[in-house]
N, C-alpha and C positions, 0 to 999 in steps of 0.2 A: 303730972306736969303739963302745962299748956304748951301746945305745939307752936314753935316759932315759924311763922310763915316764910321767913327768909332762909330757913334751913330745910334741905331736902333729904329724904331718907336714903336715896341712892340716885345714880345717874338717870335711871329710867323715868323719873319724874320730870326730867328736863327735856324730854322728847317733844318736839313741836314748838309752835309759837316762834318760828324763826323770823328774822327781820326782813323787811322790804327796803331796798336801798336804791337810790337814783344812780343811774349810769350817766354821767354828765359829759366828761371830756371826750369820750369816744363817740358820743352821739350829738355833739354840739351843732353839726351841720345836718342832722336828721330832722324829718318832720315828726312831731309827737313827743311824748314823755316816755322814758324808758326806765323800768324798774326791775331789779333783780331780787328774786326770792332766794336768800342765802341759806341753803340747806346745810351748808358746812357748819352752821351754828348749832346743829344738833350735837348731842354728846358723842355720838359715833362719827361725826363729821360728814354725814350724808343723809339724803332723803330716805334711805332704806331703813333708818331707825324706826320710822313710822310703821312700815309694814312688818318688820321683825317683831316689834312689841305687840302690834295688833293681832297678828296671826298666832303668836305664842299664847297670848292671854285668852284668845278665843278657844284654842285647843285645851287650855287648862280648864276653862269654864265647862267645856263639853266632856271633860274627863278622859280625853284621849291622850293627854300628856301628863305623866305622873312623875313624882320625885325619882331621880336616878335614870330617867329615860334619856334617849339620844336624839338630838335634832340633826337632821341631814338636809343639805341643800346644794343645789347647783348655783354657781355664782361667778361673776366676773370680778368679784372682790368686795364691793360695797355691802351688798346684802349679807355676804358671809361675815364681814366684820361686825355688822349690826347684830346678827344672830349669835355670833361668838360672845359679844358683850352681854346680850340678854341672857344667854345660856349661863355664862359665868356668874352673873348676879343672882339668877334664879336657881342655880344648882343643877344644870343639865350638862351632859356631854354634848359636844358639837363636832360633826364631821362635815367637811366641805369638799365638793368636787369643783375644781377651779380650772378655768381655761388657761392654757399656756400663754395666751395673749396678755393676761393680767401682768401688771408691772411687778417686779421683784419687791418693790416697796409694799404693795398690797399683800403679797404672799407672806412676807416677813411679819407684817402687822397681824395677819390672821393667826400665825403661829404664836406670836407674842401674847395674843389674847386667849391662848389655850386651846385653839381648835386643832384638830387633826386634818391635814390638808392633802388631798390627792390632786396633783397637777395633770391635766388631761390635754391632749393635742387639740389646738383650736381649729385647724383647717381640715376637719373631717365632717362627714355628714352627721346630722343630728341623731340618726338611728344607728350609727356606727357604735359597736360595743365599747370603743375607746372614748367616745364623746363624753363630755362631762354630764350630759343629761342621762345617758345610759349607765354610767358609773354610779351616779347617785341612786338611780332606781335599783341597781344590783345591790348596793350596800344596804338599802332600806329592806330589801327582801332577806338579806343574810343576817341582819342585826335585830335580835328580838328586843322589843320595847323601844322601837325607834319610830319617829314620824318624819315624813318627807314633806318639806314645805312646798316645793313645786310652784315657785312664784309665777312661772309663765302661764300656768293653767289654774291658778287659785284666785277665785273672785275676791277673796279677802284682801288681796293686793290692792285692787282699785278701791275697795271699801274703806281702806285706811286713809286714802287721800280724799275720798268723798266726805269723810267725817272730820278731817282735820285741815289738810292743805287748802281745799276749796273754800271753806268758811273763813279761814285766816286771810286769804287773798281778798275775798269779798269785803271783809271788815276793814282790812288795811287800806284798800283803795276807795273805801266808802261807796262801793258799788259802781265806780267810774271806769273799771277795767273795760277795754274794748278788744284787746287781743291777748291771747295766752300762747306763749311759745314754749314748747316742752320737747326735750329729746325723747324719742320713742324706742324703748327696748322691750321690756316685758309688756309695756303699755299701761301698767298700773297707775303711774303718776298722772299721765295725760288723761286717761279715761276717767279716773275717779274725780280728779280736780275739775275736768271739763263738765262732767255730769252735774256737779253741784252748781257751777257757774252758769251753765246753760239753763238750769232750772230757775235761777235768779233772773237771768237776762238771756233769752235765746239768741240775741244779736251778737253776743261775745264770739269773736272769731277764734277758733282753736286750730293752731298750726303745729303739726308734728315735725320733728327734725330727724332725718334718716341719713344713713351713711351710704356712700357708693360702695357696692358690694353686698348690700342688703336687699331683701325682697319686699320690704314694707310699703314703700311708695307706690310701686307698680301694683301690688295687691290692692291697695286702697283705691286706685284709679280704675282698675280693670276687673278685680275679683279673681285674678289669675295668679297662682303661685308659680313663678317662673324661675326654675333652677339656673337658667342662663344669667340671671342677675347676680348670682352668688360668686364672689371671689374674695380673697383675703383683704382685710383692711385693718388699720391700726387702732382706731378709736375704740375704747373699752366702754361697755355698758350702753351702747347705742346701735340700733339696727339689729336684724336677726336673719338667720338662714332657715327659719321656720315661722309659722304664723301662730303667735301666742293667743290663746282663747281669751285672755284677760283684756286684750286690746279691743275697745269698742270703736271700730272703724267708722261707724255711722255718725258718731258724735264729733269726729275730727273733720274739719273743713278741707284741709289740704296738707300735703307734705312738702318739705323742702329738703333736698339732699345737699350735704356739705362734704368737703374733702378732708382727708386726714391732715394734709399740710395746712390748709387755711384754718382749720380748727385749732391746731397746735399753736399757730402764730396768734390767733385771736385770744387764746388763754394767756399767752405771754404778754400781750398788749393790755389785757385787763389788769395784770399786776402793775405794769409800768405806768399806766395812765390813770387807773382808779384805785390802786392799792389793794385790789381784791385778788388774793392768792387762789385762783380758780383752777379747778380740775379740767381734764381734757374735754369732758362732755359739756362742761360749762362754757368752754371756748367754742364748742360746736353750736350751742344755743345762741351765743352772741354772733357767731358767723352767719347763722341763719337770718338773724335780724338785719345784719349788714346787707345780705343779699336781697332780702325783702325790701329794704329801704331803696336799694338800687332799682328795684322793680316798681317803685312808687306805690307800695302797698299801704303806706301810712299817710295820715294827714295831721295837721298841727293839733287838732283837738283830741287825738287818740292817746290812750294810756295803755302802754304795752308792758305786759309782765312776762319776764323770762324766769324760768326756774333753773337756778344753778345747782346741780345735784350734789356736788361734793367738793373736796378741798384739794389744793394743789400739792400738798405734802405727799399725796399718794402717787405722784408722777415725777418725783425727783430724779429717778433714773431714766425717765423718758423725756417728756416735752420740756422739762426744766434742765435737762442736760444738753449743753451745747454739742458734746460729742455725739449723743444719740440723734439730735436733730441733723447734724451734718451727715451721719451715717445713713439716715433715711433719705438724704438728698433734699432736705427741707431748708437748707441754708442757701439762698440765692438772692439775686438782685431785687426781687419783688418785695422781700421782707428784710427787716433789720434784725440781724443776729449779732449780738455783741459778745465776742469771745475773748475780749481783752479787759474784762472788768477786774480780774483777779491779779493783784500785784504780789510778786514773790520777792522777799527780802533774803538775800544770801549773806550769811554771816561768815 
């Protein structure tokens, strides 16, 4: 029977080739053209589908992952969901060590996808035995026939984006991209995408987005790992309290730090102004662009590409909850929070 090109064997064949969409309303007074790479269009609703599929298939080719084996990973939620999806379709068990900072929406989604989840305290040192890094390592040692993905120190993380995200953006912009704005966590997305684009045009400016409470920006600027930079923050999947070896700091031109509050409001504004139901980290990416515009970073001829990593449905109990926003102190005169949209009819 001839294969119908419009019918796919499974969801994994839908990974990649995500759309690039103009951000118009929120940037109408900005210099330049602003485009968002909507990674929420992946079947697992985030950019992490790319690395999950790439790393697992690489392990299969090398013979280190066999039927019935267990995939173990450290995750703030998105990589875990993508790995759980890949594991389910390919027939592997999946165990995830998750930061307690991850939204309950993300944790519930991981469980729904069949993963076994260990929730670990967020605000402990990376080498603390309770941290999600150390819990994942321990489980890997204890479970025979398991592989540890280790996205923070696995070069296949960035290779996935070098071979897919970078070429897609170059083709979609017809080589006219001037700036790449990417949130930096493990560093795989920014490093792999930037490496491809810089090979095509060394003048493409690569800007990483970091969180207050993270060490990445200072490390990039000074080469110093400063523990005094570390303190709790709310954005998930952005910033780090360690230095991931996957991050190629030399290929990144500079970092911009954004706040929890501004990023949350930026995500909500993307929904109301552009119709894009953006995740928390996507809000952070747009907030960085807003700050860069204020600093006169862009000119009219520039084409700026932001990577929006995931979907807003993973933050319903956080940034899209008026109660959560108010409890964080994020409802103030600087931003518009409408808590009166819901009408109740009493019979």
